[in-house]
C-alpha positions in Angstrom: -32.0 -118.1 86.2 -30.5 -115.6 88.9 -27.2 -115.2 87.5 -28.4 -114.2 84.3 -30.2 -111.7 86.0 -27.3 -110.0 88.1 -25.0 -109.8 85.1 -27.9 -107.9 83.7 -27.9 -105.8 86.3 -24.4 -104.8 86.6 -24.8 -104.1 82.4 -27.5 -101.8 83.1 -25.6 -99.7 86.1 -21.9 -99.7 84.8 -22.2 -99.4 80.7 -24.0 -95.8 81.4 -21.5 -94.7 83.7 -19.0 -96.3 81.4 -19.8 -94.0 78.6 -19.6 -91.3 81.1 -16.2 -92.1 81.9 -15.2 -92.5 78.4 -16.5 -88.2 77.8 -14.3 -87.0 79.6 -10.5 -85.9 79.7 -8.0 -88.0 80.3 -4.6 -88.8 80.0 -4.7 -92.4 79.1 -6.9 -95.5 79.4 -5.9 -98.6 81.0 -7.1 -102.3 81.4 -6.0 -104.7 84.2 -6.7 -108.4 85.1 -6.0 -109.2 89.1 -5.9 -113.0 90.4 -6.7 -113.0 94.5 -5.5 -115.4 97.2 -7.8 -114.8 99.7 -8.3 -116.3 103.2 -11.7 -115.9 104.9 -11.9 -114.3 108.5 -13.6 -116.4 111.2 -14.1 -112.8 112.8 -16.7 -114.1 115.2 -16.4 -117.3 117.8 -19.2 -118.9 116.5 -18.3 -118.0 113.0 -18.7 -122.1 111.0 -15.5 -123.9 112.0 -15.2 -126.2 108.4 -14.6 -122.8 106.5 -11.9 -124.2 103.9 -9.0 -121.9 102.5 -7.9 -120.4 100.5 -10.6 -118.8 98.1 -9.8 -117.5 94.9 -10.8 -115.1 92.4 -9.9 -112.9 89.5 -11.2 -109.7 88.4 -11.2 -107.6 85.5 -11.0 -103.7 85.7 -11.0 -101.1 83.0 -10.0 -97.4 84.1 -9.0 -93.8 83.1 -6.0 -91.4 84.7 -7.8 -88.1 85.3 -6.6 -85.1 83.5 -6.9 -82.0 85.4 -10.6 -81.1 83.4 -11.8 -81.0 87.5 -10.2 -79.1 90.1 -10.2 -82.0 92.7 -8.2 -84.2 89.4 -5.0 -81.9 91.0 -6.1 -82.0 94.9 -5.8 -86.0 95.0 -2.4 -85.8 92.9 -4.7 -86.9 89.2 -6.4 -90.5 90.4 -7.8 -92.6 88.3 -11.2 -94.3 88.3 -13.6 -97.3 86.2 -15.6 -100.2 86.7 -14.9 -103.7 86.9 -16.2 -107.3 87.4 -15.0 -109.7 90.3 -15.5 -113.5 90.2 -14.7 -115.5 93.1 -14.6 -119.2 94.3 -14.8 -119.1 97.9 -14.1 -122.5 98.6 -17.2 -123.4 100.4 -19.4 -124.5 97.9 -22.2 -125.5 100.1 -21.8 -122.5 102.7 -20.8 -119.5 100.7 -20.9 -120.8 97.0 -19.9 -118.0 94.2 -19.2 -114.2 94.5 -20.0 -112.3 90.9 -19.9 -108.1 91.9 -20.0 -105.4 89.4 -17.8 -102.1 91.1 -16.7 -99.1 90.9 -13.3 -98.0 91.8 -11.2 -95.0 92.5 -7.4 -95.3 92.5 -4.9 -93.1 94.4 -1.3 -92.6 93.5 0.5 -91.7 96.6 4.0 -91.5 95.9 6.9 -93.2 93.2 10.4 -94.5 94.5 12.5 -95.7 91.4 9.9 -95.8 89.3 7.6 -98.3 91.5 4.2 -96.3 92.2 2.5 -96.8 95.9 -1.1 -97.3 94.8 -4.4 -97.5 96.9 -7.5 -98.6 95.0 -11.1 -98.5 96.4 -14.1 -100.1 95.2 -17.9 -100.3 95.6 -19.9 -101.9 94.3 -23.3 -104.8 93.9 -22.2 -108.8 94.6 -24.7 -111.4 93.9 -23.6 -114.5 96.2 -25.0 -118.0 95.0 -25.6 -119.4 98.1 -26.7 -117.8 101.3 -28.1 -118.3 104.8 -31.4 -120.6 104.4 -32.8 -122.8 108.4 -33.1 -125.9 106.3 -30.5 -126.2 103.4 -28.1 -124.0 104.5 -28.3 -123.1 108.4 -24.8 -122.7 108.9 -24.2 -119.7 107.0 -24.8 -116.7 109.7 -22.6 -114.7 107.8 -25.0 -113.8 104.4 -28.7 -113.6 104.6 -30.0 -112.4 101.2 -28.6 -113.0 97.7 -27.2 -109.4 96.9 -24.9 -107.4 98.7 -22.6 -104.7 98.9 -19.1 -105.6 97.4 -16.1 -103.4 99.2 -12.5 -103.9 98.4 -9.2 -101.7 99.6 -6.3 -102.6 97.7 -2.7 -101.8 98.3 -0.8 -102.2 95.0 3.0 -101.9 94.2 3.1 -101.0 90.1 6.4 -102.0 88.6 6.9 -100.8 84.5 8.0 -103.9 82.4 7.8 -101.6 79.2 6.3 -98.7 78.1 2.7 -100.1 78.2 2.7 -102.8 80.7 2.5 -103.3 84.4 2.8 -105.8 87.0 1.3 -105.2 90.7 1.6 -107.4 93.3 0.0 -106.4 96.2 -2.5 -106.5 99.4 -6.4 -106.2 99.6 -9.6 -106.5 102.0 -13.0 -107.4 101.0 -16.1 -107.0 102.3 -19.8 -108.7 101.3 -23.0 -108.2 103.6 -26.0 -106.5 103.3 -26.3 -103.9 105.5 -28.8 -105.6 108.0 -31.5 -105.3 105.3 -32.6 -109.2 106.2 -30.6 -110.8 108.8 -28.3 -112.8 109.3 -25.7 -109.9 108.3 -22.3 -111.2 109.9 -20.7 -110.3 106.6 -17.5 -112.1 104.3 -14.2 -110.5 105.4 -11.2 -111.7 102.8 -7.8 -111.0 103.6 -6.2 -111.0 99.8 -2.6 -111.2 98.4 -3.4 -110.0 94.4 -1.3 -110.1 91.4 -2.4 -107.8 88.9 -1.4 -107.1 85.4 -2.0 -104.0 83.5 -2.0 -102.1 80.0 -1.6 -98.5 79.6 -3.0 -97.2 76.4 -1.5 -94.1 74.4 -1.2 -91.0 76.5 -3.8 -88.7 75.3 -3.5 -85.3 77.3 -0.8 -84.3 79.7 -2.0 -83.2 83.1 -3.8 -79.9 83.0 -1.5 -76.8 84.4 -4.2 -74.8 87.5 -1.6 -72.1 88.5 -3.6 -69.7 85.6 -6.7 -70.7 86.9 -9.0 -68.4 89.2 -9.9 -69.4 92.6 -13.1 -70.5 92.7 -15.5 -69.1 95.2 -15.6 -72.6 97.1 -12.4 -72.7 98.0 -13.0 -69.8 101.1 -14.4 -70.9 104.0 -18.4 -71.3 102.9 -21.0 -72.1 105.2 -24.0 -74.4 104.2 -26.8 -76.3 105.4 -28.1 -79.5 104.5 -31.4 -81.0 104.9 -32.4 -84.8 104.0 -35.1 -87.3 104.2 -34.0 -90.9 104.0 -35.9 -94.0 104.9 -34.3 -97.7 105.1 -35.2 -101.3 106.0 -33.3 -103.6 109.0 -34.0 -106.9 110.8 -33.1 -107.3 113.7 -33.0 -111.0 114.0 -33.5 -113.8 111.7 -36.7 -114.1 110.8 -38.0 -111.0 112.3 -40.2 -108.7 110.3 -39.2 -105.7 108.3 -38.7 -103.1 110.3 -38.7 -99.5 108.7 -36.5 -96.6 109.5 -37.0 -93.1 108.9 -35.0 -90.1 109.7 -34.5 -86.0 109.2 -31.0 -85.1 109.1 -29.9 -81.1 109.2 -26.4 -80.5 108.7 -24.6 -77.5 108.6 -21.0 -77.7 107.3 -18.2 -75.1 106.6 -15.9 -76.2 103.8 -11.9 -75.3 104.4 -10.5 -76.2 101.7 -11.4 -77.3 97.9 -11.3 -81.2 99.7 -12.6 -80.8 102.3 -16.0 -79.6 104.9 -16.5 -79.8 108.5 -20.0 -80.1 110.6 -22.3 -81.0 113.4 -25.8 -81.6 112.7 -29.0 -83.4 114.3 -30.8 -86.3 113.7 -34.5 -86.8 114.1 -35.5 -90.9 113.9 -38.3 -93.1 113.6 -38.4 -96.8 113.4 -40.5 -99.7 113.8 -39.2 -101.3 116.2 -39.0 -98.7 118.5 -42.5 -98.2 118.0 -43.2 -102.0 119.1 -41.6 -101.9 121.9 -43.0 -98.5 122.9 -46.5 -99.7 122.6 -45.7 -102.7 124.7 -44.3 -100.5 127.6 -46.5 -97.7 128.2 -50.8 -97.3 127.6 -51.3 -93.7 125.8 -47.7 -93.0 124.6 -47.5 -90.3 122.0 -45.3 -89.9 118.8 -42.2 -88.1 120.6 -42.3 -91.6 122.1 -41.2 -93.1 119.2 -38.3 -90.5 118.6 -35.0 -90.2 119.0 -32.9 -87.4 118.7 -28.6 -87.3 117.9 -26.1 -85.0 117.0 -23.4 -85.7 115.4 -19.8 -84.2 113.7 -19.9 -85.0 110.4 -16.2 -84.5 107.7 -17.2 -84.3 104.1 -14.2 -85.4 101.2 -14.8 -83.9 98.5 -14.4 -85.0 94.9 -16.1 -82.4 93.1 -19.9 -83.0 93.2 -19.1 -86.2 94.9 -18.5 -86.2 98.6 -17.7 -89.4 101.2 -19.2 -88.7 104.1 -18.2 -89.6 107.7 -20.0 -89.1 110.7 -20.2 -89.8 114.3 -22.8 -89.0 116.6 -24.7 -89.9 119.8 -28.0 -89.7 121.0 -29.5 -86.7 123.0 -33.1 -88.4 123.7 -34.3 -91.6 123.1 -38.0 -93.3 123.8 -36.7 -97.1 123.9 -33.4 -97.4 124.7 -31.0 -98.2 121.5 -28.1 -100.9 121.5 -25.9 -98.1 122.2 -25.7 -94.3 122.8 -23.0 -94.2 120.1 -23.7 -94.4 116.0 -21.5 -93.7 113.2 -22.2 -93.6 109.8 -20.2 -94.0 106.2 -22.3 -92.7 103.1 -21.4 -91.3 99.6 -23.5 -88.0 98.8 -24.2 -85.9 94.8 -25.1 -83.0 94.1 -27.7 -82.5 91.3 -27.1 -78.7 90.0 -26.4 -76.3 92.7 -29.1 -77.6 95.4 -30.1 -81.4 95.4 -28.7 -83.8 97.3 -29.1 -87.5 96.8 -27.2 -89.6 99.6 -26.3 -93.2 100.3 -25.2 -94.1 103.8 -25.0 -97.1 106.3 -25.7 -96.3 110.0 -23.7 -98.9 112.0 -23.7 -99.0 116.1 -20.3 -100.2 117.7 -19.2 -100.3 113.6 -21.7 -102.9 113.5 -24.8 -102.5 110.3 -28.1 -101.2 111.6 -29.6 -100.2 108.4 -29.0 -98.7 104.8 -30.1 -94.7 104.6 -31.1 -93.4 101.3 -31.9 -90.0 100.9 -33.0 -86.9 99.3 -32.1 -83.5 100.6 -31.8 -79.5 99.7 -28.3 -77.6 100.3 -28.9 -74.1 101.9 
């Protein structure tokens, strides 16, 4: 029954996105089937010793190659974007089970040599794993603690044309499943993939748009702005811990140095229930500031029109309860609604290990 619901969730998310893509001006549409032979990486010492390799997977992709209707298309060499479905047999039915994913992707062309394209595809979505940690039925699975998890894939392929419509694409990829520390355990599953894809390319509709005669937009100039966001999330510290709520107020001043980049500095003001619990045990009469953490960070945004990829690295200037480490990093996506409203989804991590997922809403000044 749960598998049916997971498929329904994928459809409800991806079909509206598909319709939006179809309404864009594009060079051509394509459909591809991709086959994976996967090695499950034992990335920590106590990972189950009875893992069976290799695992196998298949995915179906549908996408569109951009034609220059937006300025960022030409900046990134007319990438493609679309959606896909992934089905993976992890070859460990009692430990990991089956992975079913729905995802969105962007594919970048890195160059061409003798009619062979070099392309990098980045995919992000939601996966459902049929088997996960249970203290009685599956105590050895310390990698996944929940049925629904993040699906992330990084794929580098070489595209060989077979004829005008079909291409063959061998390549290498990395696949990751985890829940962002929403439910412990959350060591994650990492897969090293050798892949082979076959792609059908539709008829050309539009050539690349010419940008030379377009007026230079204001955002190409050095432009300052300040983002103020409030975000919330939930985390667990250890297996069977309660859910701890986390709230953060972020102030981030940015300078847009070009059409595809922003650089900035900012402050995070963070409160979480776990710190409060520990401070209440250590102090007789704590005040609210004792529960807070104040962090400073440097930021870089990779800009795709209204959508940006966020890369932050920072450290704590003040804390009432000492964190696992004074330094943290954050990776996320931010989307601009209109001119000022911001929505954000980000992962905050310590030593590149997930701490919690941040769901944010903000305003750009």
